[in-house]
N, C-alpha and C positions, 0 to 999 in steps of 0.2 A: 504494499499500500504506500502511495506517495506520502512523503512527510508533510507536503502542503497541498491541499486541495482548495481551489478558488472558493471562497466562502459562499458566493452566490451561485456559481456554476453547479456545485453539488446539489443545490436546491432546485435547479432548473432542468435536470436531465434524467429524471427517473420515470417519466410517464410518456405515453404516446397514443397513436390512433389506429383504428382497425378498418381497413377497406374490405368489407364483405368477408370477414374471416370465418364466420360460421362457428361460433364458440360452443354450440351444443348445450350441454348441461350447465356450463358455466354462466350463461347469460341470466338465468332466472335467479341466481343467488343474491343479486343485489335488490330485488323486489321492492317492497315498500319500506319506508322508514320505520325503525323500531319504535314501539310505544314509548312515549316520554322523551323522544329525541327533539328537543326544542332547539332550533337553530336560527341564525340571523336571517333576515329577508334575503331572497335570492334574486339576482338579476335574470330576467327571462333569457333563455338561451337563444342565440341568433340563428336565423335561417341562412341557407346557402346564398341567397340573393344579396346578402349584406357583405359577402366576401369579395375583395378585389381580385381581378383576374391576374394570375401570375404565370407568364409563359415559362414552360419548362417544368412546372410543378408536377410531381408524380405522387400517387397515393391518395388516400382519403382527404378530401378538401377541408372538412371540419377539423380533423385531427391535425393536419398541417397548421391550421390557423391557431388551434389550441396551443401547440408547442411554440409557435412563433410568438404569440402574445405572452406565454409563460416566461420566455426569455426576456421579452421587452419589459415585463413588470418586475421581474426579480433579478435581472442581470444588467441589461443595457440601459434602461431608463428607470432606475429605482427611485421611488418617491422618498421624500425626506423622512417620513415615519418609519418606513421599512429600513432605510439606510441607518437610522438611529438604532433600530432593533439589532441590526448586525453588529454595530459598534458596541452596544450594551452586552451582547453575547460574548464578544471578544474580550471586553473588560472583565466579565465575570469568570470566564473559563481560561483566559490567558491566550498568548500567541499560539498559533497552531491549534486553535480550539476544535477544529474538525477532528484532528487526530486525538485530541484530549478526550472528547466525548465518546469517540469510538472506543478507545482503550478503556475508559471508565465503564462503559456499558458491557463490553466483552468480559471484563473482570467481574463486574457485579452480578450480571445475569447468570453466572455459573455458580453463585453462592446461595446458601439458604436464607440470607438476609434480603434477597431480591423479592419484590421490587422496592422495599422500603429504603434500602441504601441508595438506589438510583433516584427515587423521589427526592430524597434529601439533596442529592447532587444537583438536580436540575431545578429545584424550587427557586433559586436566585434568578433564573432566567424565565420565569413564568410570564412576566410582562412582555418581553420581546417575542416569546413564542406565540403569544396571543396575536401580536401584530403579524407575524409570519404566517400563522394559520389563516387569518383573515385574508391576507393577500393571495395565498395559494388557492384556497377554496373559492375565492372570488373569481379567479380566472377559470377554474373548472366549471363553476356554475354559469358562467357566461356562455359556454359552449355545449354543456351536457346537463341534463336534469339530475339533481341530487338523488342518489339511490337508484338511478336508472342504470341500465347495463351498457349504455353506449361507451362509457369511460373504460370498460373492460377491453373493448376492441381497440380503443385509443392506446392503451398500454401495450397491447399485443403488437400493433404495428410499429410502435416506437421501439420495442424490444427486438423486432425483426430487422429494423433498418430499411423499411420500405417507403418511408416518407421523404421525398426529395423537395426541398424548398430553396430555390435559387436566391432568395433574399438573404441567405446566410453564407458567410465565407466557407463554413463547413456545412454543406447543404442538407445532409441527411440528419433528420431529427432522431437521435438515439443517445443512449448513455455512453459517456466517455470511457474508453478503455475496455479491453477484453483480456481477463475478466474485469468488469467494472466495479469499483468500490462504492459507487453512488447508491446502489440499492440498499446496501447495509446502512450507509449514513442516513438515508431517508427513513428507513425503518426505525432507526434509533430516534430520530426527531419525531416521527409519528408516535412512538411509544412514550416519549417525553410528554407530548401533548395529551395523549390518553390518560396517563398517570396523573397529570395535573388538571384533568377534567376540562381541557380546552377542545371544544367540538368533539368530544370523545366518540360519540356514535359515528360521526363522519369518518374519523380516522380509523376506527375499528373496521369499517367497511373498505377503506382504501388500502389498509396494510396487506391483506391477502392478494390484492391486485398487483401491488408492488412486488410481492414475492413471486407471483406468477410471471411477471416481466423479467425478473432476475433469472428464473429458470429458462424462459424462452430465449433470452439473450445468450445464455450459456450455450444453447444449442445452435442458434443462428450465427453467432459471432459476426455482427454487422460492422460496417465501416461508416465513419462520419463523412466520407468523401464520395462514396459510390453506392447507389441504391442496390439493395439485394433483392433476389427473387424471394417471394414469400415462402415460408415453410409449408409443407403439406397441411391441409386443414385438420387432418386427424391428429397431427402432432400438437398443434395449438389447442385443439379441443381436449386432448389428453392432459396437457399441462393446466388448462383451466379447470378441468374436473378434479385434478389432483390438489391444486393449491387454493382455489377460491373457497372451499368449505372450511379451511383451517382456522382455528381460533387464534387470537393473538398470543395466548399462552403456548400453543404449539409453535407458533412462529418465533417466539422467544428462543425455543430450542433450535429451530431450523437455522436461524441467523447466527447462532454460535459457530456454524460451519462457515469458514472463510477461506478463500474467496468465492468458492462455488458451492451450490447445494450439495448436501451429502449424497454420495453415490454418482455424481455427475462429473464429467471431465470435458 
């Protein structure tokens, strides 16, 4: 794992879109919101007619726009509130905080004191995490319905490297690196938000999708510079059926395997 991961890039590269993937049993798992899941108001998701024409774009149009705007919001044109949140996280956890929180979670999640030890560790950054959660979910909710299954396909396309967006210097929307550390980092931040009761129900639903993408990218080994042929539908459906039903407690154990899912190469 690199000793320094760009603090915003690691937050912008773990999800993606699905052009007619056919996820089979995985799609229905996001169903309706769980009882008692009170969330902030959601911006209605945009129709395809709202998207600008981009010559040379390949893959699902909505998924490409999601990842483009995700980068815009959390990397390239960060607003002052989110910029301050990143600064506050760095102040609390120190230089190289991406590596620090990764090392802390990997050590603590393997002990009998977990999750209490990790809750104590991340409590000082609860405020910044609330800002980060709001920013990320705000982008998702602009393009996909909360608790809908469309975002599952978006993750799957992202992980396969089938989204080509000429607006970016690295045109393929996918996670950095093979194997990529970003899925682990994002899961750790998702768990931080859940354990601090920050949009907990939303992140409980997102965490298995992130894990599914981790497994799919392990198989696909995409490039950020050249669009890949999609994996066979049966392979994507198999990974969706395997990962999407998993609880966050099971995922705690799964993500202790680094850099690849246990049994995969």
